[in-house]
C-alpha atoms as a printed R data frame, in Angstrom:
    type eleno elety resid chain resno       x        y       z
1   ATOM     1    CA   MET     A     1  33.661 -109.300 -23.247
2   ATOM     2    CA   ARG     A     2  33.293 -107.690 -20.465
3   ATOM     3    CA   TRP     A     3  35.523 -104.418 -21.087
4   ATOM     4    CA   ASP     A     4  33.355 -103.529 -23.481
5   ATOM     5    CA   GLU     A     5  30.126 -103.399 -21.620
6   ATOM     6    CA   LEU     A     6  32.044 -101.170 -18.729
7   ATOM     7    CA   PHE     A     7  33.118  -99.079 -21.665
8   ATOM     8    CA   ALA     A     8  29.654  -98.960 -23.059
9   ATOM     9    CA   ASP     A     9  28.313  -98.439 -19.986
10  ATOM    10    CA   ILE     A    10  30.522  -95.937 -19.179
11  ATOM    11    CA   GLU     A    11  30.055  -93.991 -22.193
12  ATOM    12    CA   SER     A    12  26.351  -94.509 -21.896
13  ATOM    13    CA   ARG     A    13  26.340  -92.536 -18.604
14  ATOM    14    CA   LEU     A    14  28.411  -89.983 -19.444
15  ATOM    15    CA   GLU     A    15  26.571  -89.190 -22.376
16  ATOM    16    CA   HIS     A    16  23.020  -88.920 -20.288
17  ATOM    17    CA   GLU     A    17  25.270  -86.595 -18.425
18  ATOM    18    CA   LEU     A    18  26.163  -84.593 -20.892
19  ATOM    19    CA   ASP     A    19  22.659  -84.792 -22.364
20  ATOM    20    CA   VAL     A    20  20.826  -83.676 -19.204
21  ATOM    21    CA   GLU     A    21  24.465  -80.550 -18.552
22  ATOM    22    CA   ARG     A    22  23.338  -79.435 -22.314
23  ATOM    23    CA   GLN     A    23  19.378  -79.110 -20.747
24  ATOM    24    CA   GLU     A    24  20.142  -77.335 -17.687
25  ATOM    25    CA   LEU     A    25  22.784  -75.009 -19.662
26  ATOM    26    CA   ALA     A    26  19.547  -74.248 -22.539
27  ATOM    27    CA   ALA     A    27  17.210  -73.369 -19.109
28  ATOM    28    CA   GLU     A    28  19.467  -71.220 -17.934
29  ATOM    29    CA   GLU     A    29  19.868  -69.171 -20.924
30  ATOM    30    CA   GLU     A    30  16.234  -69.202 -21.902
31  ATOM    31    CA   ARG     A    31  15.695  -67.725 -17.785
32  ATOM    32    CA   LEU     A    32  18.355  -65.105 -18.269
33  ATOM    33    CA   ARG     A    33  17.119  -64.358 -21.613
34  ATOM    34    CA   LEU     A    34  13.199  -63.974 -20.071
35  ATOM    35    CA   GLY     A    35  15.202  -61.883 -17.147
36  ATOM    36    CA   ARG     A    36  16.043  -59.095 -20.075
37  ATOM    37    CA   LEU     A    37  12.448  -58.426 -21.553
38  ATOM    38    CA   GLY     A    38  11.378  -55.406 -21.039
39  ATOM    39    CA   LEU     A    39   7.425  -55.021 -20.443
40  ATOM    40    CA   ARG     A    40   7.764  -52.415 -23.820
41  ATOM    41    CA   GLU     A    41   9.102  -54.778 -26.248
42  ATOM    42    CA   ARG     A    42   6.117  -57.475 -25.043
43  ATOM    43    CA   VAL     A    43   3.736  -55.560 -25.906
44  ATOM    44    CA   LEU     A    44   5.293  -54.586 -29.120
45  ATOM    45    CA   THR     A    45   5.918  -57.881 -29.415
46  ATOM    46    CA   MET     A    46   2.330  -58.954 -29.184
47  ATOM    47    CA   ALA     A    47   0.559  -55.757 -30.480
48  ATOM    48    CA   ARG     A    48   2.321  -56.646 -33.624
49  ATOM    49    CA   GLY     A    49   0.607  -56.592 -37.070
50  ATOM    50    CA   GLY     A    50  -1.987  -54.238 -35.075
51  ATOM    51    CA   GLU     A    51  -3.737  -56.900 -33.500
52  ATOM    52    CA   PRO     A    52  -5.725  -55.147 -30.591
53  ATOM    53    CA   LEU     A    53  -4.280  -55.747 -27.080
54  ATOM    54    CA   GLY     A    54  -5.547  -54.910 -23.816
55  ATOM    55    CA   LEU     A    55  -4.172  -53.002 -21.100
56  ATOM    56    CA   VAL     A    56  -5.229  -52.722 -17.989
57  ATOM    57    CA   LEU     A    57  -4.409  -49.140 -16.134
58  ATOM    58    CA   SER     A    58  -3.732  -48.983 -12.617
59  ATOM    59    CA   ASP     A    59  -7.272  -47.224 -11.889
60  ATOM    60    CA   GLY     A    60  -8.648  -50.536 -12.882
61  ATOM    61    CA   GLU     A    61 -10.137  -49.549 -16.117
62  ATOM    62    CA   THR     A    62  -9.295  -51.868 -19.108
63  ATOM    63    CA   LEU     A    63  -8.240  -50.024 -22.314
64  ATOM    64    CA   VAL     A    64  -8.447  -52.178 -25.875
65  ATOM    65    CA   VAL     A    65  -6.141  -50.579 -28.231
66  ATOM    66    CA   ARG     A    66  -4.225  -51.269 -31.287
67  ATOM    67    CA   ILE     A    67  -1.082  -49.537 -30.473
68  ATOM    68    CA   ARG     A    68   0.533  -47.836 -33.644
69  ATOM    69    CA   SER     A    69   3.659  -45.934 -31.726
70  ATOM    70    CA   ALA     A    70   5.600  -46.528 -28.510
71  ATOM    71    CA   GLY     A    71   8.579  -44.836 -26.540
72  ATOM    72    CA   ARG     A    72  10.903  -44.954 -24.433
73  ATOM    73    CA   ASP     A    73   8.264  -44.984 -21.845
74  ATOM    74    CA   TRP     A    74   4.966  -45.161 -23.402
75  ATOM    75    CA   VAL     A    75   2.575  -46.466 -26.108
76  ATOM    76    CA   ALA     A    76   0.191  -45.011 -28.431
77  ATOM    77    CA   GLY     A    77  -2.514  -46.272 -30.144
78  ATOM    78    CA   GLU     A    78  -6.306  -46.848 -31.574
79  ATOM    79    CA   PRO     A    79  -9.026  -47.949 -28.682
80  ATOM    80    CA   VAL     A    80 -11.958  -50.667 -30.641
81  ATOM    81    CA   THR     A    81 -14.103  -50.407 -27.542
82  ATOM    82    CA   GLY     A    82 -16.308  -47.492 -27.348
83  ATOM    83    CA   SER     A    83 -17.805  -45.223 -29.531
84  ATOM    84    CA   ASP     A    84 -14.404  -42.927 -29.169
85  ATOM    85    CA   ARG     A    85 -11.631  -43.379 -31.788
86  ATOM    86    CA   HIS     A    86  -8.881  -40.867 -31.059
87  ATOM    87    CA   ALA     A    87  -5.366  -41.657 -30.763
88  ATOM    88    CA   VAL     A    88  -4.666  -42.479 -27.053
89  ATOM    89    CA   VAL     A    89  -1.516  -42.351 -25.086
90  ATOM    90    CA   VAL     A    90  -0.329  -44.567 -22.355
91  ATOM    91    CA   PRO     A    91   2.444  -44.085 -20.397
92  ATOM    92    CA   LEU     A    92   3.636  -47.930 -19.460
93  ATOM    93    CA   ALA     A    93   3.924  -46.737 -15.672
94  ATOM    94    CA   ALA     A    94   0.421  -46.497 -15.920
95  ATOM    95    CA   ILE     A    95  -0.725  -50.198 -17.014
96  ATOM    96    CA   ALA     A    96  -1.168  -52.167 -14.098
97  ATOM    97    CA   ALA     A    97  -1.804  -55.403 -16.491
98  ATOM    98    CA   VAL     A    98  -1.733  -56.660 -20.391
99  ATOM    99    CA   LEU     A    99  -4.292  -58.889 -21.163
100 ATOM   100    CA   PRO     A   100  -2.699  -60.671 -23.567
101 ATOM   101    CA   THR     A   101  -5.866  -62.741 -26.446
102 ATOM   102    CA   GLY     A   102  -4.842  -66.038 -28.542
103 ATOM   103    CA   ASP     A   103  -1.565  -66.433 -29.527
104 ATOM   104    CA   GLN     A   104  -0.379  -63.206 -27.926
105 ATOM   105    CA   LEU     A   105   1.632  -64.325 -24.328
106 ATOM   106    CA   ASP     A   106   3.459  -66.886 -26.430
107 ATOM   107    CA   ARG     A   107   4.246  -64.182 -29.659
108 ATOM   108    CA   GLY     A   108   5.687  -61.997 -26.311
109 ATOM   109    CA   LEU     A   109   8.007  -64.408 -25.074
110 ATOM   110    CA   ARG     A   110   9.725  -65.179 -27.874
111 ATOM   111    CA   ALA     A   111  12.539  -62.647 -28.642
112 ATOM   112    CA   PRO     A   112  12.059  -59.271 -30.324
113 ATOM   113    CA   GLU     A   113  13.368  -59.778 -33.885
114 ATOM   114    CA   ALA     A   114  13.753  -55.549 -33.984
115 ATOM   115    CA   ASP     A   115  12.287  -52.684 -33.361
116 ATOM   116    CA   PRO     A   116   9.616  -51.831 -35.091
117 ATOM   117    CA   LEU     A   117   9.996  -48.414 -34.879
118 ATOM   118    CA   PRO     A   118  12.718  -46.300 -36.071
119 ATOM   119    CA   ASP     A   119  15.774  -45.772 -32.987
120 ATOM   120    CA   LEU     A   120  14.316  -42.070 -33.059
121 ATOM   121    CA   ALA     A   121  10.983  -43.159 -31.675
122 ATOM   122    CA   ALA     A   122  11.531  -45.207 -29.818
123 ATOM   123    CA   ARG     A   123  14.054  -42.851 -27.443
124 ATOM   124    CA   LEU     A   124  11.417  -40.523 -27.293
125 ATOM   125    CA   GLY     A   125  10.320  -40.129 -23.920
126 ATOM   126    CA   LEU     A   126   6.448  -39.313 -22.833
127 ATOM   127    CA   ALA     A   127   7.482  -35.555 -21.892
128 ATOM   128    CA   PHE     A   128   8.266  -35.319 -25.827
129 ATOM   129    CA   VAL     A   129   5.097  -36.137 -26.911
130 ATOM   130    CA   LEU     A   130   3.077  -33.589 -24.370
131 ATOM   131    CA   ARG     A   131   5.055  -31.097 -25.391
132 ATOM   132    CA   ASP     A   132   4.094  -31.703 -29.179
133 ATOM   133    CA   LEU     A   133   0.568  -31.848 -27.977
134 ATOM   134    CA   CYS     A   134   1.134  -28.359 -26.337
135 ATOM   135    CA   ARG     A   135   2.475  -27.364 -29.488
136 ATOM   136    CA   ARG     A   136  -0.444  -28.302 -31.344
137 ATOM   137    CA   ARG     A   137  -2.587  -26.705 -28.647
138 ATOM   138    CA   ALA     A   138  -4.565  -29.865 -28.787
139 ATOM   139    CA   GLY     A   139  -7.358  -30.165 -26.725
140 ATOM   140    CA   VAL     A   140  -7.259  -33.281 -24.699
141 ATOM   141    CA   GLU     A   141  -9.049  -35.666 -21.888
142 ATOM   142    CA   LEU     A   142  -6.887  -36.512 -19.439
143 ATOM   143    CA   ARG     A   143  -7.190  -39.483 -16.896
144 ATOM   144    CA   THR     A   144  -5.343  -39.066 -13.582
145 ATOM   145    CA   ARG     A   145  -5.903  -41.387 -10.758
146 ATOM   146    CA   VAL     A   146  -8.029  -39.132  -9.779
147 ATOM   147    CA   GLY     A   147 -10.463  -38.662 -12.175
148 ATOM   148    CA   GLN     A   148 -10.758  -37.506 -16.046
149 ATOM   149    CA   VAL     A   149 -10.229  -33.313 -16.912
150 ATOM   150    CA   HIS     A   150 -10.841  -31.540 -20.453
151 ATOM   151    CA   GLY     A   151  -8.100  -28.943 -21.278
152 ATOM   152    CA   THR     A   152  -5.649  -27.836 -23.191
153 ATOM   153    CA   ILE     A   153  -1.476  -28.608 -22.006
154 ATOM   154    CA   ASP     A   154  -0.277  -24.886 -21.489
155 ATOM   155    CA   ARG     A   155   3.566  -26.340 -20.238
156 ATOM   156    CA   VAL     A   156   5.340  -29.360 -19.946
157 ATOM   157    CA   GLY     A   157   8.044  -29.311 -17.607
158 ATOM   158    CA   ARG     A   158  10.675  -32.199 -16.593
159 ATOM   159    CA   ASP     A   159   8.173  -34.529 -14.608
160 ATOM   160    CA   HIS     A   160   4.628  -32.854 -15.013
161 ATOM   161    CA   LEU     A   161   2.630  -30.708 -17.073
162 ATOM   162    CA   ASP     A   162   0.434  -27.929 -16.501
163 ATOM   163    CA   LEU     A   163  -3.147  -28.396 -18.045
164 ATOM   164    CA   ALA     A   164  -6.100  -25.360 -18.923
165 ATOM   165    CA   GLU     A   165  -9.084  -26.930 -17.691
166 ATOM   166    CA   HIS     A   166 -11.963  -25.660 -20.168
167 ATOM   167    CA   GLU     A   167 -14.798  -27.658 -21.378
168 ATOM   168    CA   ALA     A   168 -14.905  -30.654 -24.022
169 ATOM   169    CA   GLY     A   169 -14.419  -29.243 -27.725
170 ATOM   170    CA   GLU     A   170 -14.418  -25.712 -26.513
171 ATOM   171    CA   PRO     A   171 -10.821  -23.861 -27.463
172 ATOM   172    CA   ARG     A   172  -8.376  -22.788 -25.120
173 ATOM   173    CA   ARG     A   173  -9.818  -19.084 -24.483
174 ATOM   174    CA   ASP     A   174  -9.018  -17.243 -21.352
175 ATOM   175    CA   ARG     A   175 -12.590  -16.770 -20.704
176 ATOM   176    CA   ALA     A   176 -13.274  -20.429 -21.145
177 ATOM   177    CA   VAL     A   177 -10.654  -22.053 -18.499
178 ATOM   178    CA   ARG     A   178 -12.257  -22.592 -15.091
179 ATOM   179    CA   ARG     A   179  -8.496  -23.038 -13.519
180 ATOM   180    CA   MET     A   180  -4.927  -24.247 -13.798
181 ATOM   181    CA   ARG     A   181  -3.850  -27.538 -12.592
182 ATOM   182    CA   LEU     A   182  -0.505  -29.179 -12.730
183 ATOM   183    CA   VAL     A   183  -0.464  -32.891 -12.954
184 ATOM   184    CA   PRO     A   184   2.934  -35.223 -12.741
185 ATOM   185    CA   PHE     A   185   4.043  -37.686 -15.287
186 ATOM   186    CA   ASP     A   186   3.327  -40.423 -12.798
187 ATOM   187    CA   ALA     A   187  -0.065  -39.527 -11.935
188 ATOM   188    CA   ILE     A   188  -1.178  -39.826 -15.791
189 ATOM   189    CA   LEU     A   189  -2.954  -43.031 -16.527
190 ATOM   190    CA   HIS     A   190  -3.622  -41.656 -20.408
191 ATOM   191    CA   VAL     A   191  -4.428  -38.555 -22.617
192 ATOM   192    CA   ARG     A   192  -6.487  -38.618 -25.522
193 ATOM   193    CA   ALA     A   193  -5.978  -36.234 -28.107
């Protein structure tokens, strides 16, 4: 009888140690999974379904945006605050903080099911979006770390753009251009088309 109790006790301790080991292994796997999550994936998961998401830019401005598309290093959408509803493109590098509400934080920690955007869109960089605006000759409001300017993008380089500054709402004409401004991509906080 004593041997049965001894073996039962040993079995119970072994089972407990195995449970602790499984829990530690599961916790380590979760830490590794979270360590692989990037800001882009979390933002897209939090904003899934068109729910607005607060983005604090590196100059302190807070944009509440319904994210509609995203690329490798940018997100784009429609602001839900203020009177201006023009699409805005925000480089991920310009985001100083994300302000999730409700269950957005929990959703952002879940494993992304699949990238909601086509593979091609997910690979497009900020330069591609800016080149598209350049081709369209669209007037833009460019917010940088040092302020805000209106104009038309004339050229887009590998890491910068040339902006012809002119009055908002005015078409780009040589006589309307006040000056040319070269802006590095890492100085851009957002572009409003």
